[in-house]
Backbone as a ProteinNet text record, in pm:
[ID]
protein_1_A
[PRIMARY]
XXXXXXXXXXXXXXXXXXXXXXXXXXXXXXXXXXXXXXXXXXXXXXXXXXXXXXXXXXXXXXXXXXXXXXXXXXXXXXXXXXXXXXXX
[TERTIARY]
-1400.9	-1458	-1513.8	-1506.3	-1561.8	-1713.2	-1778.2	-1924.3	-1974.4	-2083.8	-2152.4	-2095.6	-1992.7	-1937.7	-1973.5	-2025.6	-2057.5	-2206.6	-2242.2	-2384.1	-2450.6	-2582	-2658.3	-2655.5	-2612	-2602.8	-2719.1	-2813.3	-2936.7	-2985.1	-3087.1	-3147	-3232.7	-3215.9	-3286.9	-3339.8	-3457.3	-3514.4	-3480.7	-3416.8	-3388.6	-3492	-3568.8	-3675.5	-3630.3	-3624.9	-3595.5	-3724.9	-3730.3	-3853.9	-3890.3	-3795.3	-3826.5	-3888	-3839.5	-3889.7	-3981.1	-3975.4	-4058.1	-3998.9	-3878.7	-3816.6	-3763.4	-3764.4	-3718.4	-3603.1	-3501	-3384.6	-3363.9	-3357.6	-3330.7	-3183.1	-3113.9	-2972.3	-2939.1	-2819.5	-2779.8	-2710.1	-2741.8	-2687	-2693	-2620.8	-2625	-2699.9	-2763.7	-2832.7	-2946.3	-2960.5	-3068.7	-3193.8	-3306.7	-3432.1	-3542.6	-3645	-3761.2	-3880.8	-3883.6	-3997.6	-3968.6	-4077.1	-4065.7	-4161.1	-4136.2	-4221.2	-4231.1	-4346.1	-4364.7	-4357.9	-4267.2	-4251.4	-4254.9	-4343.3	-4360.2	-4383.2	-4458.9	-4493.5	-4385.9	-4275.4	-4166.8	-4148.1	-4126.7	-4110	-3961.6	-3931.1	-3794.8	-3788.3	-3673.8	-3653.7	-3652.3	-3705.3	-3716.5	-3631.3	-3547.7	-3468.7	-3507.3	-3551.1	-3594.6	-3478.6	-3448.7	-3338.9	-3395.9	-3332.7	-3373.3	-3325.2	-3203.7	-3143.4	-3070.9	-3089.8	-3014.2	-2958.3	-2888.1	-2832.1	-2942.6	-3062	-3172	-3231.8	-3220.1	-3282.5	-3183.5	-3054.8	-2957.9	-2926.6	-2924.9	-2902.2	-2771	-2666.9	-2538.5	-2550.7	-2623.3	-2636	-2743.2	-2845.3	-2952.4	-2920.3	-2819.4	-2782.9	-2870.8	-2948	-3040.7	-2981.5	-2855.3	-2799.4	-2775.8	-2774.4	-2750.7	-2601.5	-2561.6	-2420.2	-2399.1	-2290.2	-2256.7	-2181	-2223	-2156.8	-2031.6	-1915.5	-1788.4	-1730.5	-1779.3	-1720.4	-1725.4	-1838.1	-1850.5	-1762.1	-1748.7	-1666.1	-1518.2	-1474.6	-1334.3	-1303.4	-1391.6	-1370	-1366.4	-1454.3	-1454.4	-1323.6	-1275.3	-1149	-1034	-1028.5	-920.1	-923.9	-1044.8	-1057.1	-1011.2	-1050.7	-1011	-860.2	-803.6	-660.1	-580.9	-631.9	-563.7	-560	-669.9	-672.5	-571.8	-559.9	-468.8	-323.3	-288.2	-149.4	-116.2	-214.2	-191.3	-166	-236.7	-220.2	-85.3	-38.6	89.9	203.8	196.4	304.5	311.2	198.4	197.4	257.9	233.8	283.3	434.1	491.5	636.8	713.3
1295.4	1221.2	1088.6	987.7	858.1	863.4	796.6	790.9	688	720.5	625.3	607.7	681.6	664.8	779.8	889	1006	1009.2	1053.4	1064.5	1179.3	1173.6	1277	1407.3	1515.5	1646.7	1730	1764	1829.7	1926.2	2004.9	2096	2014.9	2045	1975.4	2080.2	2054.6	2142.6	2084.7	2166.3	2129.1	2198.7	2120.5	2172.7	2166.3	2282.1	2287.9	2256.5	2143.5	2100.5	2183.2	2253.3	2335.7	2469.2	2529.4	2660.9	2656.7	2548.4	2538	2608.5	2662	2731.6	2630.1	2670.2	2583.4	2651.7	2572.6	2622.9	2536.3	2598.9	2525.7	2542	2429.5	2431	2304.5	2297.2	2179.5	2080.2	1950.9	1847.8	1712.5	1616.4	1478.8	1387.7	1445.2	1366.7	1284.4	1160	1074	1099	1117.7	1142.9	1055.8	1031.5	955.3	1046.2	1159.9	1250.9	1362.5	1420.6	1537.1	1644.3	1766.7	1879.9	1967.4	2032.5	2119.6	2264.9	2339.2	2481.8	2556.9	2654.7	2737	2652.4	2544.7	2460.7	2362.9	2356.5	2264.3	2165.3	2039.7	1934.8	1919.4	1918.7	1904.9	1787.8	1719.6	1622.8	1697.3	1635.2	1699.3	1625.9	1702	1647.6	1722.7	1649.3	1711	1715.3	1836.6	1857.8	1883.2	1827.5	1855.8	1993.1	2029.3	2155.6	2218.4	2348.5	2425	2549.4	2631.5	2754.2	2848.2	2835.8	2923	2882.6	2754.9	2709.7	2663.4	2649.9	2601.5	2711.4	2679.5	2782	2857.5	2794.4	2862.9	2978.9	2958.9	3062.6	3166.1	3125.7	3219.4	3301.9	3261.7	3333.4	3298.2	3190	3152.8	3055.1	3016.2	2919.2	2985	2904	2956.7	2967.5	3071.7	3092.8	3081.4	3020.8	3007.2	3132.6	3190.8	3310.6	3266.7	3298.6	3255.6	3356.5	3478.1	3581.3	3540.6	3491.6	3449.7	3332.3	3239.3	3121	3158.4	3247.5	3289	3362.1	3448.8	3522.3	3428	3328.2	3230.5	3152.4	3112.8	3039.5	3125.7	3249.2	3337.7	3360.9	3379.3	3399.9	3274.8	3156.5	3031.8	3011.1	3041.1	3024.8	3122.8	3243.6	3343.9	3298.8	3238.9	3188.9	3075.7	2989.4	2876.2	2923.2	3014.6	3062.8	3141.7	3211.8	3285.4	3190.7	3081.3	2983.6	2913.7	2888.3	2821.7	2912.8	3040.3	3132.6	3157.1	3155.6	3174.1	3053.6	2932.8	2811.9	2797.4	2855.3	2838.3	2941.6
-3956.8	-3845.9	-3896.2	-3813.3	-3848.5	-3839.7	-3927.8	-3929.8	-3827.7	-3761.4	-3674.7	-3535.4	-3495.7	-3361.3	-3267.7	-3322.1	-3240.4	-3207.8	-3085.6	-3050.6	-3127.7	-3133.3	-3203.9	-3123.2	-3185.3	-3122	-3173.6	-3084.9	-3127.5	-3019.5	-3053.9	-2956.1	-2858.8	-2728.9	-2622.4	-2525.1	-2468	-2366	-2229.2	-2145.1	-2006.9	-1919	-1843.2	-1757	-1612.1	-1546	-1402.9	-1329.8	-1261.2	-1197.1	-1074.9	-1016.1	-899.2	-938	-1046.5	-1085.1	-1206.4	-1284.5	-1404.4	-1525.6	-1512.7	-1626.1	-1727.1	-1853.4	-1961.6	-2034.3	-2065.7	-2136.3	-2259.9	-2376.7	-2499.9	-2532.3	-2541.4	-2574.3	-2652.3	-2703.1	-2780.3	-2688.2	-2706.7	-2620.3	-2689.5	-2632.2	-2680.5	-2583.8	-2482.2	-2380.7	-2443.8	-2394.4	-2442.3	-2358.9	-2424	-2353.9	-2411.8	-2331.2	-2376.2	-2401	-2333.1	-2342.8	-2442.9	-2494.5	-2582.3	-2533.3	-2575.6	-2542.3	-2665.8	-2681.3	-2796.7	-2751.5	-2813.7	-2784.1	-2916.2	-2925	-3045.7	-3170.9	-3155.4	-3268.6	-3311.7	-3237.8	-3271.6	-3157.6	-3190.7	-3090.8	-3055.9	-2926.5	-2876.4	-2778.9	-2768.7	-2660.7	-2527.6	-2421.5	-2290.3	-2188.8	-2116.9	-2007.3	-1880.7	-1777	-1651.7	-1553.4	-1504.1	-1409	-1270.8	-1170.2	-1032.8	-988.9	-1028.1	-985.5	-1103.9	-1121.5	-1220.3	-1150.9	-1225.2	-1167.9	-1119.9	-1176.3	-1136	-1001.3	-962.9	-839.3	-732.9	-765.8	-667.7	-567.3	-437.5	-334.6	-349.8	-401.6	-417.2	-514.8	-624.3	-726.6	-693	-617.2	-584	-460.4	-382.8	-261.3	-144.1	-153.4	-47.3	52.7	36.1	129.1	264	367.3	500.8	523.1	588.2	617.6	768.6	805	945.8	988.1	1097.3	1146.6	1221	1163.4	1220.1	1318	1317.2	1401.8	1548.4	1594.2	1733.8	1766.7	1675.2	1697.9	1708.6	1622.2	1623.9	1754	1796.5	1921.4	2041.3	2043.2	2152.7	2154.5	2036.3	2028	2079.8	2038.3	2081.6	2232.4	2287.1	2431.1	2506.4	2459.6	2524.7	2512.1	2396	2373.4	2460.6	2474.8	2557.3	2702.7	2751.4	2888.7	2907.2	2808.3	2817.2	2820	2733.9	2729.6	2856.5	2910.9	3035.5	3151.5	3158.6	3266.5	3255.8	3136	3117.3	3159.4	3124.3	3157.9	3308.8	3380	3524.6	3594.6	3538.9	3604	3590.1	3487.7	3469.7	3543
[MASK]
++++++++++++++++++++++++++++++++++++++++++++++++++++++++++++++++++++++++++++++++++++++++

C-alpha cells in the first residue's frame, strides 16, 4: 500500500443521541470531540439515528391497514364491471 494516502483507521465511539447508547467500533470518520470510556479516550461521533432507535428496526413504525382499501377497491370495481355488462 502507498504511504500517506489512506485515512486513519481507529476505534471510534458512536453515540445514539435518541437512546444514549454507545457503540465502540473501528472507523475512519473524522471527529472533533472525544469521550473517555473505561479510562481510555476515544473519538466521539454523534448519530441522530441508529438501528437501536430507528422505527424500522424497533418495530415502532406505523403501518397502513390495506385490507379495507383492497376490499373497497374490489367492491367499486365489481360495481363498474356489472354496470358495463348490463349496458351492452
